N, C-alpha and C positions, 0 to 999 in steps of 0.2 A: 542377739536373738537366741533363745533356747533351741538347741539342736533337736529337741523332741519334735519341733514343728517343721523340720526340713522335709521329711517324707510327705506329710499332708500337703504342704505348700507345693511341692513338685508335682504331686498327683493332680492337684487342682489346676496348676498351670498346664499340665499335659492335656487334661480334659478340655480346658478352655481353648487351648491351641488347636486341638483336633476338631472341636465343634466349630471354631471360627473358620478353619480351613475347609470344612465340609459345607457349612451353611452360608458363609460369606467369603468365597474364594477370591473375590475381586476387591476386597478391602486392603489396598496396598499400604495405606498409611499406618495401619496397625503393625504390619510386618516391619515397616521401616523404623517405627518407634522402638519396638522390642530389639531390633538389631542394633540401634544406636545405644540403647541402655546396656545391652550385652557387651558391646565394644568398650563403652566407658567403664564398666565394671572391671573388665579384664585389664584394661590399661592402668587403672588405679591399683589393681592387684599386683601387676608386674612392677609398678613404680616402687612398691614397698618391699618386695621380696628380697632384693639384693641387700639393702641396708639391714633388714631384719635378720637375715642369715649371718651377716658379717658381725654386727655388734652383739647379737645374742650369743654367738659361739665364743667370741673373745671373752665376753663377760663370764660365760659359763666355765671356760677353761681356767680363767684366772681364779675362780672360786675354788678350784682344785688345789690351790697352793698349800692348803692344809695337809694334803696327802704327802708332800715332801717332808713335813714335820711328823707325820704319822708313821713314816718309814715303811716297814714291812706290811703293815695293814693296808696302807694306800696302794702299794704295788699289787698285792694279792687281790684286793677288791677290784681295781681297774682291770687287771688281767682277766679275772673271772667274767666281768661284765662284757668285755670285748669278745671273749671266747664264746659265751652263750649267744650273743647277738650274731656272731659268725655262724654258729651251728644253726640258728633259726633261718638265717639267710640261705645256708646250704640246703636245708630241708625244702624251703620254698623253691629254690633253683632246680632241685631234682624233680620236684612235683610238676612244675610247669614244663620242663623239658620232656617229660615222659607221659604226662596226663593233663590234657587241656580240652575237656569235653565241649567247651563253648564253641570250638571251631566247627561243630556240626551245624551251627546256626549261621545265617548270613551276617556279615558285618553291618554295623549301623550306618557307616559312611564308607563308600568305596574309595572316594578321592577326598582326602582331608583338606585339599586346597579350597573346596567349596565353603569351608567355614571361615575363610579369611586368614590373614597372617597374624595369628594370635600366639605364635611361638617365635623365638629368636633363632634363626638358622645357625648363627655362630655359636650358640649355646650347646649345640648337640655334641655328644661325645663321639658319635659315629655318623656316617652317612647311612641312610636307610639301605638295607640289603648288603652292606659290606660284611663279607664273611671272613676277613683276614684277621687272625689273632694278632699278628705282628702290627697290623694297622691300628688295631684297638689299643695295644700297649703303647705304641708311638703317640697316638692321639691323647691317651691318658696322661702321659708324661708332659706333653705340650700344654694340656689343659691345667694340669696340677701346678706346674712350675711356670707361672706367668706373672707379669706385672699386676699387682693387686688392683690398680686403677683400671687397667684394661679388663680385668676379670669382672669388676663391678659394672663397667660400661657395656660390656658384651653379654651380661647376664650369664657368665660362665660359672655355673653352679659349683662344679668340682673345684675350679680354681679358687672361688670364694671360700669354700669349705676348708681347703688345705691351707691357704694363706692365713685364715682366721685361727685355725688350730695351731699352726706353727708359731704365729705371732703371740698367741695366748700362752703357749707353753714356754716360749723364750722369756716372756714378761714374768710368768709365774716363777721361773727359776732365778731370774736376775734381780727382780725388784725387791727392795727392802720391805719389811713387814709394815712400815708406816707410810708406804708410798700412797699417793692420792690417785694414781692412775687406775687401779682397779675400780675405785668408786666412780671415776669419770666414765669409764666404759660401761659400768653398770647403769649409770644414769642415761647414757646414750642408748643403751638397750631398752630402758624403760620408755624413752621417747619414741623409739621405733615401735614398741608394743602399743603405745597410745595411738600412733598413726595407723597401725594395723587395725586397732580397734575401731577407729573411725571408718576405715574401709569396710570392715566387717558389719558395720551398722547398715550398709547398703546391700548386705547379702540377700535379704528377701527379694529385693528388686532384681538383683543380678540373677538369682536362681529362677525367678519367674520368667525373666526374659530368655535365659538359656533354654529352659524347658519348653517355652512357647515355640522357640525356633526349631527345637528338635522333635516337637510333638508329631510332625508328619512322618518322621522316620521311625519312631518308637512303635513297635507292634508286639504281639505276643511272643514272637521268637526272640526279641530283645529281652523281654522279661524272663523268658526261659533261660537265656544265656546268663543273665544276672543270677538266677537261681543256681546255675551250675557253678558260678564264681563263689557264691556263698558257701556251697557245699565243699568246694576245694579248699578255701581259706579255713573254714571251720575244721575240716579233717586234719589239715597240716598243723594248725595251731593246737588242736587237741592232742596230736601226737607229741608235739613239743612239751605241752603241759602235763600230760599223763605218763609219758614214757621217758623223755630226755631229762627233764628237770628232776623228777623223783629218783631216777637212776643216779644222777650226780649226788643228790642228797644221801642216797643209800651208800654210795661209794665213800663219801667223806665222813659220814656220821654213824653209819651202821643202822640207821632207821629204815625199816622197809617202806616201800612206797605208800602202803595204806596207813601206817603210823604217821608218816610225814604229812600226808594229805589231810588226815584227821586233825593234826596239830595246827595246821595253817588254814583250816577251813573258814574260820571266822573272818579274817582279813580278806580272804578271796571272795567270800560272799558279799562283803561290804564293797569291795572293788567292783563286783559285778553289778551291784545296785547303784553305785554312785558314778561309775566310769571315771574315777579320779584316783590316781595313785597317791596324790598329795593328801586328799581327804581321808585316805585309809592309813596314812602314815602313823598317827598315834596308836591305833590298834595294832599295826604291824610291829611297832617297837615294843609294845607290851607282850605280844605273842613271842617275839624273838627272845625276850628276857625270861618270860615265865615258862614257855613250853619248849623252846629250843636251847635254853641255857646260856644265852649270850649275855655278856656283861653290858652295862649301860654305855660305857665309853665306846665299845665297838659298834653297838647298834646305832648309836647317835651319829656315827660316821657312815656306816655301810648303807643304811636305809634311806636317809635323805639324798645321798648321792645316787642310789638306785632309782629313786622316784623321778629323777630328771635325766639320768644317763642310760639306764638299763631298760630298753624298749624292744625286747625280743619280738613280742607279738606285733608291734608296729612295723618293724623292719620286714617281717614275714608278709604281713598284709600289703604293705606298699609295693613290694616286689611282685607278688602274684597279681595284684590289681593293675599294676602298670602294664604287665604283659597282656592281660585281658583287654585293657583299653587300647593298646597298640593294635590288637587284632580288630577290635570293634571300630576303630577310626582309620583303618587302612594303612597303618604304618608297618612296613616290612622291617623286622629287626634282625633276624638271623640269630645264631647261637651267641655271637659276640655281643650283639645288642642286648640279649637277655642277661648276660654276665654283667654288662655295664649297668643295667637297671638295678640289679641286686647290689652292686658295689655302691652306687649312689644311695640306695635305700638304707644300707647299713650306716653310711656316714650321716645321712640326714636324720635317722632315728636317734643316733647318739646325741646329735645337736638339736633335737626338736625344740623349738621355741615355746616358752611357757605362756601360751595364749589360748583362748577358747578354740576348739577344733584344731589343736596343734598337729594332729596326724595329717589333716588336710594341707597344712602349711608344708609339712615334709613331702606330701604327695606332689605339690606343685614343683618342688625341686626336682623330683624324679621325672616328672612329665617334661619339664623344660629341657632336661639333660639329653633326652632322646627325641625331642621334637614332636611329642604327642600334644595335640591341642588342649589348652587349659579347659576348654569346654567340657572335656571328658569328666571333670570333677562333678558336674551336675548329675551325671549318670550314676556315679559312685554314691552320692548322698542318698540315693534311694535305699541303699542297704548298709550304709556306713554305721548307723547308730547301733543296731543290735550287735554287729561285729565289734564295735568299739568297746562295749561293755564286756564282752568275752575276752578280748585280748588284754584289757586292763587287768583282769583277774590273773591272767597268765604273767603279765609284767610283775605284779605284786608277788606271785609265787616265786618268780625268778629272784626277786630281791631277798626273799626269805631263805632261799637256797644259798644265796651269797653270804648270809649270816653264818650258816653252817660251814661254808668254805673258809670264812674268816676265822671262825672258832678253831678250825683244824690246823690251818697253815699260818695264821698270824697271831 
């Protein structure tokens, strides 16, 4: 289903749920049916998350084998992408620690247990309210270095991420160029994408049931809090796109920020309209060669890699949105919990699977890691579409800055 229809569908479900609760408060069977549909949708979603993360990440890392043959270019490009994603995460972390205006409004749910057991307790990185940094670090190590089968069975998102990345890197380094294993894992990833696609076909039903159940709790204060979230995410992303990335471009190429933004304006506008880094790729490559002076060989490596691995705007959005949802659904995080959220947001953005609504797949990883009910995604989808177009433009801008970095240092 086209994501343009998410917001109208959710608003229709909210209005229907509110009217039903007001005019027909004794119709129990309708509430039971929507609750059953909601539970079935999230059970199917949880079924596919673990294999989707595992196989897509391994396949993606194995595709980076070319970087070992590209030598310095591969190292510089990957280091740049990790650095800018880290900067984006740091910006989001600073913002939510010092500025969180939505707390002026009451949370949507005081007690998340009323929503049912839709998260896996063992998947959490921390216990709610745990303020110990040592406890966080200890738990992180235990979650990261774990039997991969246990990680998959327990929905241990961080363990799945780390095992998949390490396994993929080891395979990329040791396998011969004619090995069939990368193709096998790529085919397994395609199978999980297809399975996820089947689950996503039920998204309209799932969203309708989720919103119907939440309709009695959503009021104008909730909508105002969502507006505050939009403002915070937009401001933080704008700072990254108009200050941080142009400053890097200026430092490595000598182009002042206005010159650089003028040079990359066409692919950024295209990304804004299409919400797709991949669809913008041909125009980005032409811009890199004609306006940034990058040769074809470098642009053919830097930009396709960036279209799948460089997701600064996504990491920033997922981190801030998860902190917002934790408040709205009564999850006490503490400072260590906020740090854990942004750590997982950074990892999940780098390994975002190439499926429709890929940012929402990464969002599921973040929510599961800290015990936020998956139902919270229904609330996010009210505002996700306009923010998605904006952060995609910033992602493309970051890829083009990477071209200048590669030109200077590789």
